[in-house]
N, C-alpha and C positions, 0 to 999 in steps of 0.2 A: 673495547670490551670492558665491562665492569670487572673490577678486581676484588671487590669486597665479597667475601664468602657468604653464600646464602645461609650457612650455619651461623653467621654473625649478623644476620639481618639484611644482607645484600640481596639483589634480585636473583631469581632462579635462572639458570642457563637454559633449561628445557621448560617451556611453558606447561602448566598443568593441563593434562588431558591430551597432550600431543602424542604420547606413546600408545599405539593401537595394539590390541590383543591379537593372538593367533588362535585358531586358523582364520584365514580369509573366507568369509561366507557371503556368497552372492545369490542372486535370484535363481540362477541355474541350480545351485545346491538345494534351495528351498523347493523349487518345482520338482526336482528328482525325488526328494523325500516325500513330499505330499502325494506324488503319483503312486507311491507304494500302497496308500490306503485304497486306491481304486483298482489295484492290480489283482486282488484276491489272494496274494501271496505275502504273508507277513514274516515267515521264517522258513527254515529248512535248507538242507544241503543241496537239494535239487531245485530250489527256487530260482527264478530267472536272474535276479540281481546277483545272487551268489555265484551261479555258473558263469555269468558274464564277467564278473570281477576276477574270478580265478583265471579265466582265459586271458584277460587283459594283463593281469599281473605276471603271468608266466611269459607272455610275449614281451612285456616291458623288461623283465630281468634277463630274458634269453634262455629260459629253461623249458623242459617239457611239461612240468606239472606245477600247479599251485593250488593251495587250499585256503579258504577263508575260515578264520577261527574267531573266537570271542575275546581273545587277548594275545599279547605277545608272549606272555608266560606260558599259555597253553600251546602256542606254536613251538616254543623251545621244548616243552615236554613231548610234543608229538615227534620232534626231530630225534630226541633221545630214545623214545620207544621204538620208532621206525628203524633206528640204527641197531637195535638189539641190545641196548644197555640193560644189564640185569642187576638184581640186588647184589650189593657188595662190590660191583665194578667201580673203578675210580675214573673220574672225569676232571680234567684240569681246567680251571677257570681263573680269570684274573681277580686279584684281591680288590681292585677298584672297578665296580660296576654297580648297577642297581641290584639289590640282593635277589630279585626274582630269577636272575640267571642261575644262581646256585640253588634257589628254591625249587626250580624245575628238576634239578638233579636229585634233590631229596624226594620229590614226588615220584620219581622213577625208582626209589629205594636204593639209589646209588650214592657214592661218597664224593663230595666235592674236595678237590685238592687245589689249594690256592697258590698262585704264582704272582709275584710283584710286577709292577708296570715299568715300561720304558719311561725314563724321566723327561723325554722330549715330546713324544706323541701321546702318552698316557694310555696306550693300549698294552696288552700283555707283552712282556719282554721275551722274545724267542730265546735269548741267551740264557734265560733262567728256567725254561720249560724242561729241558732234558734231565736236569737234576731231580725233577719232581716225578719222572716216569718210574713206575714200578711194574712188576709182573701183573698187577691188578689193573693197570691203566688201560682203558679201552678207547678213550676219545679225548680230544682237545676241543674246548668250547671257548674260542676267542670272542671278544666283544668289540664291535666297531663303535667305540665310545665317542660321544659328542659329534657323531657323523664322520669320524675319521676311520677309514679302513685299516685293518691290522697289516702287519708285514707277512702276508700270506705265503710268499715264496719260502721264507725261512721256517714258517710253521709247518708247511707241507713237507719240507725236507726232513724235519724231525719226525713227522707223522709217518712218512714212508720208511724211515730207518727203523721205526719201532712197530710198524704195522698198526697204526692208530687211525681212527676216523677223525675228520675235522668237521665240526658242526658249528655254524656261525650264529651268534646273536647280533643281528643287524637291526635291532629294534629302533636304533637312533640313526640309521644310515640309508634311508631309501634313496636310491639313485646315485649313491657314492660309487666311485670307481677305483679299482686297483689295477694298474697297468692297462687301462682302457676297458677293463671288464667290470660290469656292474656287480655290486653285492647282490646275492641271490643266485649268481651263476659261478661262484668261486668255490665255496665249500661243498661238501657232499650233501648237506641240507642246510637251509638258512631260515631263521625265524625273524619276523618283523612285527612290531607293534604299530597299531594305528590309533592309539588313544589321542585325546585332544591335543596334547603338546607336540606330537610327532610331525615331521615334515610332510608325511602323508597321513591325514587324519580322517577318522570316521566317527570321532567322539570317543569310542572305545571299541577295540577289536584287534585282530592280528592276521598275519598271513604267513603261510609256510610254503617254501619253494624247494624243489629238488628235480634232478634229472633221472632219478631212479624209479622205474616202474614199481618195483617191489616196495620201496619205502613210501611211495605214494599210496599204495594199496593199504599198507599197515596204518599209516597216519589217517587215512580216510576212515578206517574201522574204529580206531581209538577216539576219533573226533565225535563219533555217534554211538556210544555205549558198546562198542565192540561189534556192532552189526555191519553187514554189507548192505548199503542202501544205494541203489542205482537210479538214475533218472528214468522216468517213464516205465518203471517196473514195480511190480507188487513187492511190498516189504515183507520179508520173511519173519521178522521178529525173532531172530535167533542170534544170540551173542556168540561169536566165534572166539572172542578173547576178552580180557578185561578192557573196558573202555570208559570214557568220560563223556560229559555233555559239554562239548566245546563248540557248539554251533553258534552262528551269528544271526542277527536279525536283518531283514531286508531293508529297513530304513538306514541302518549303518552301512550296508553294502552299497546302496544307491548313493549315499553321501560320499563314500570312499571313491566310487567310480568318477563322480564329477570332480572331486579333488585330484584324482590321478591325471585327469586331462591337463591340469595346470602344474603338475609336480615339477617338470623340468624347468619351466619358466620361473617358478617361485624359488627353486633351488639356485638358479642362475642369479637371481636378485640377492639371495643370501650370500653367495660367493662374491658378488661385486661389493656388497657392503663389507664383508670380511676383508677383502683385499684392500679396500680403502682404510679400514681401521688398522690393519696390520702395518701398512706404510706409515700412518700417522703416529700410532702408539709407539712404534719402534724408536721414534725420535724424542720420546718423552721419558726422561730418567725417572725411575721408580716403578715402572710397569713394563711388562713384556707381552706381546701378542702371541697367539699360538703358532707353533712351528708346523710346517707341512713338508714332508719328503716329496721329491720331484715325481716319484712314480705313483702318487696317490692324489685323488681328487675328492676331498671331503665336501660335505654338504652343510656343515655348520649347524647341526641341530642345536648345539650350544656354542656360544662364542666365549672362549675361556681367556681370562686375564690373569697374568701372574704378577704378584706384588714383590718388589725387590728393593727393600730399604738400603741394602748395601750400595746400590747404584748412586744413592744420594749421600753416602758416607754416614748414615744414621746407625747408631748403635742401640737399636731397639729390637725386641722380639718381632718376628715377622707377623705374628698374629695381631700384636698391638698396632703395628703399622697398617696392616690390611684393614682391620676393623675401623681405624680412624679415617682412612681414606674413603672406605665405603660409606661411612656415616656422612662425611662431607659431600660425597658425590650424590647420595640420595637426597640431601637437602637441595642440591642443584637440579633435581628432577631426573637423575640418572640412576636407574635401578640395577643393583647387583645383588646376587644371592647365592646360596649354596644348598644343595640337596643331600649331600653325603657328608656326614660328620665323623665317620670312623670307617676303617677297612671292613669289608664284609665279614672276614673271619673273626673280627672283634665284636660282632653283634651276638646277642645272647643265644640265639638259636644255635649258633656254632660254638661259641666259646664255652657254653654250658652243655652243649650237645643235647638240646631239648628234643629236637626232631619230633617223632611221633609219641614221645614219652617212653620211659624204660629203656632209653638208649638207642632205639632204632632210628635210622638205618645202620648206625655204626656197629651195633651188636647183632644184627640179623643174620649175617652169614660170613663173617670176616673177622679174623683174629688180630690183624695189625692195628695197633693203637694209633690213633690220630689225635693230635693236639692242635687246637686253633687259638692263635693269639694275634691280635691286631698289630702288636709291636714287632712281629716277625716280618712286617712288610713296610720298611722305612720309606720307600719311595712313595707308596700310597699315603702314608702319614704326611710326608713332605708336600705332596700335591694338595691334600686337604688343607694344610696350614697356609699354603702360599697362593692358592687360586680361588677365583670366584667367577660367576657367570654374568655376563652383561645382557640385560633384558632388551627385547625389542629389535634384535638384529634379524629382522625378517619382514616381508611385506605383511600388511599394507603400508608399513613404515617406509620411509624414503631416505635418500641420501641426505636430505636436509636435516633429518634427525641425526644421522651419523656425524655430520659436521658439527652439530651442537654438542654431541657426545665428546668429540675431540676437544672442542672449546672448553667444556667442563673439566675434562681431565687436565688440560693445560692450566686452567684457573686454580684447581685444587692443588695439583702437584707443584705449581709455582709458589704456593704459600704453605708448603708442607710442614715447615717448622711450627707454624701457627696451628695447623691441624693436629699434629702429634702432641703439641703442648696441651691443647684442649682435651685430647683423649686421656693424657696422663693425669689431668686434674679431676677427672670424673671418678 
């Protein structure tokens, strides 16, 4: 194995062009999408692809009802509205997530209350939830981040004690399991995203799942302008309540259906890749693989790498170490990146309480003052500082690529003093 760093002119570990993008697109997908043009149905909640996808997703999750939507964010909003969350109600969300989780709470004119994460699995820490509960709290909205299910037993224990609802953001966790039960069939209602990057992709879209007949009916109305629109029946054009336009398109529904047929197989490949990386990276000082509790089966939407300069006896800030190693690995053809640079409560919309302007929803119906500060969530800050995401841990990439990844990590971390010295000189 060549030991000269690519950063210093040595050969790349991973050949250029070897890392393939997601999602996997086959002729089956193309045929399904093209067939929509000949079907006479391009959109609509009663269109054949929409109805079929809903039936298939409900069966896959093991629930009575599913609805197809135009995004994961709209699916979260539908869950909140169907649950009866009202203006001024509080909803507990994790401080680390994509901010659309909390945006959906604002869309319902409710108040997000942020709780820090567990430092091992990066999902919301149940031990911190109870302190955030007030008389205004109506629901807990945990996020199955990176494809890792939350600790639902402990979350439901708290919810039962305080008469709260549990609404899950599983936008990154299609097919993941908690104690053998799939996401979608655990919480009172669950939202999924199907945008390009997700394990189940339609390009852009979402799915809503619930066992409740009433919640299904409410979510159905709000998805289509507050109207009741039934298959094979004349449309009344009467809005029963406030609603939105959250419908999907038949091309995306058709694409999602063909992708769903291969979801379990492709999740299994992700899990096999992750298991191999976990075993190998655990033996390389300076990095740590993700941790998985025995009762959970994640699907590795993202493969998370932790950077640990202390394991090498280096007295450098973790950000300096991480950035130096990432730069050296990228030169080797190994991509790592980061999508979240601050806790959600540290983003301007919350820290400055921009909302709808003039203080809403925080001043709409509720007197208790809430202050949002990113620094109030040290575990989230630590996660952001210490972790990055390894690209390409999914099909159509193969174990050959994973082996080259490990080779590259060994190469770079075997010359870590040189890498850090280069970083310090810049």
